[in-house]
Every structure is written in structure tokens, then in C-alpha cells.
C-alpha positions, 0 to 999 in steps of 0.5 A: 559495533558502535555506530557513529555519523562517520560517512565512511562507516555508514557507507561500509555498513550499507554495503554489508547490509545490501550484500547479505540476502536470505537463502530462499524466497519467502513464499510462505508467511513467516510466523511472527516472533516477539521480543526481537530486542532480546534475541538481537540486542546488538542490532537493536542498540547499535544497528542502523535504525536511525542513521540509514538514508538512501544512497545516490542513484548509481550506488543504489542501482549497483546494490539492487543488481547485486541483491536481485541478480542472485535470484535471476532478476535483471535490474532496469531503472527507477520507476519512481523516486520516493526517497525522503517521503516514503518507506520504499523505492520502486525499480523495474526488474525483469525475469524474463518479463518486467515486474515492479520491485518495491524495496523496503528499508527497516531504517524507515520503520525504526524512525517511526516506532519506539522499539524494534518489535513494533518495527518488525511487525510494520516491516513485514506487514504488507508482504504477509498480507499480500501473500495471503490474498489472491484477487484479480483487482489486488496487486499480485505478489510474485516474490518476496526476498529479505536481507539479513544483517551479517554482523548480528544475524538480524533477519530483517534489514531490507526486503524486496517485494516483487510485484506485477507491473502496472502502467501507473497510478490513478494520480499519474493517469489524471495528469495525462488528461488536459483538464485533469478530470477522469471522464464518467465512463472511466470513473465507472470502470475504476469504481467497479474494479475497486469495489470488486477488490473491496468485496473480496477483502471485506468478506471471508470465503474459501481459503480466506478466513479473514477480512481486510480494511485497507484504511488508506485508499487514495488515488496514488495506491489505485494502479491502472493498466491499459488493456487492448482487445483488437481495436478496443481499449479499456482499463483495469484497476488494482488496489495496492499498498496494504501496510496501513490496513486492519485485519479481522481474523475471527474475533481478533483485530490485527492493527499496525503497532499502537504508536501508529494508531495514535496518529492514523494516516489521514488523506483527502479521502479519509472518512470523518471518523478517522479524525475522531481522536479517541483511540478506544472509539477509533478501534471500533470504527476501523471497519469496511465502511471506512474504505467505502467512504474513501472510494466515494470521495476518490470517484468524486475527486477524479470526476470533478477535479476538486476535493470531496465535501458536501458543499462541492458535491451539491454544486457539482451534481446540481449544476450537471444534473447527473443523478445516477453518479451523484447518488452513487457517490452520496450512498458511499459517503454518508457521514454515519458508517451504518448508512453507507452501502457495502461493497456488494450493495454498491456493485448493484447500484444502477450507475454501475449497471449502465 
């Protein structure tokens, strides 16, 4: 099918894609298959890769009801509008309790990667990883539903990743506070919860013969939930968004496609080695200390309400005279990877024992 810019044809193709859903949930990891461009040349050459855009809220919600209703989910509202900036849309679904549903578009990946094989790897990456992990401080995956293309049979055009529903991101939590600063006691809970997740990710164990480096930890992908216990209120934090991560299984290093490595995702919390610019050297540095640095800089930023830097760090903790917390942050943000604490060592730090 030839694909042009005619609006009616675009809308018709969108309807065809949304109406087609895989026959069953993908509870198990589907083996990676290479050479998708050979198996589905029609989709690769004439498919929606560079043309699809998000529709209006009303049209999208109708499509989501059609898609998820076949599996017993009731679609509620948009949780967040990420169109134009991210690869996914978040909506509220119920079955019978509430969940968050992350709808992912293959069209986004076709714009980022130079061929369909790379796009499929990136498209399926987060769901494959989350289905292989199980930890109370990592977002829980409930179901994974994939949509195929009716005309070509290509299996991956959209995916709905059903996740446990949290109260929001840490970025949103900070915006609820008058001075935009997370108090020290809450920073301590956040740091402990994320370190527990990182200790699980960075080490192998029963049923988990691989290690995971998140590589893109930021306040927007640390989620929180308010926990009520009688008259007491506490918080639970969980790590999410694993599409950027690096996996080590045995001696094999599994990365995002090569084109992504050429321009790695950098945030205000990224370690200095991520800006090295030398790909061969960068491959050797995609290790757990990267996540440790990011957590240290996040804890500082949430507490001080400013971006982490050596100068800001010394100004904050010299004036406030809070050595346990300051030493914790310093121990996680050392310039050299080998000088940073591991997640397990950081969990024993005196600041977290208070």
C-alpha cells in the first residue's frame, strides 16, 4: 500500500492499526527475531513509520476503549499528556482495580532508528526487561498487549503496557511543596528505596541471571505512593522507565541499538562519563556506578532545589552543616566510577541508618 500525506488515508490507517490486537497477552518474553525488514518488506517500505502522529484526545480514547475493552479493561482518563515529547501516552484503566496503561507507538521508534530491525528491538525492550524483573521497588507489570498490522501481518505497531498505578512522579511530588524542596527525612526514604531497587538490578541472584544498568534515572521516572498505616503516613518509591537501560547477561552486553549509543540520553543527573563522546570507551563505562551517580545528584537536587555540581554541593553543606547527608551524596557522586559506593555499600551508610 502506498502511503501519502492525505489526511483521510492517514486516519483510515490509524483506525486499521488500532482495531487489530494480538490474540493473547504476552506474559512470556518473545524471542528476538532479526531481519524484520526481510520478513515484512511491505510494512517496512510503505508502513506508517514516519507519518503517524497522536490523534485528538476524543479519537484516541475511543481507540483505547476498543483495544483494551477486548481484554476486560475499562478505560478512564489520560494520566499525562506526553505526545510530541515522548514515545508513549499514559491512560488510566480498570480491571477491576485501577492501573496505569503505557501505550507505545512504533511510529516513534521508526523516526529514531535507521531501520526496522533496530526499531523492533527498541520497541519491545522495556516490556521484555520488566517481565524479567520482580522487586517491590521496581514498577510492577500487570499485562502486555501488542497490536499487529492487518494488511502486512507485522506484529508490532502499538503496545499497551499495563502497570501498577502509583500516585505520581517525584517531579510532581516536589511541585506540591511550597518551597519545591523535598525534606531530608523524605529524601532518606527515597534514597533507600531506590538503592534497594539498584542492589537488585546490579547483582545476579536466584531467577535473575543478569544485571541491569538503568542509565537514565531522573526524578520523572522515580514514582511514589503515599502509604497510610493508621494515623501514620509514609511513602513508597519505585523505579520505572527501563527503555534506555543496558543489560549484562554472562559476558554479553545488551544495549539499545547502535544509533542510540552514538547520542546517549543525558539528563541533569547523568554522570560525567556519559559525555565522554568516545563510543568504544563509553561501552566499557555503562556499568552500575552510572546509576549510583544519578541517584546521588537526584537526592541533592531534591533537597537543595538546585542542580548538582561540586560548587553547589559545597555551598549547601558548608552552610547547613549536615555532614551525614552530605557525605552520602559525596560518596555517590565521586568523579571516578571506581570511587563511588555500590548500592549495597550505600545502603549501610550512616545517613540511611538514622
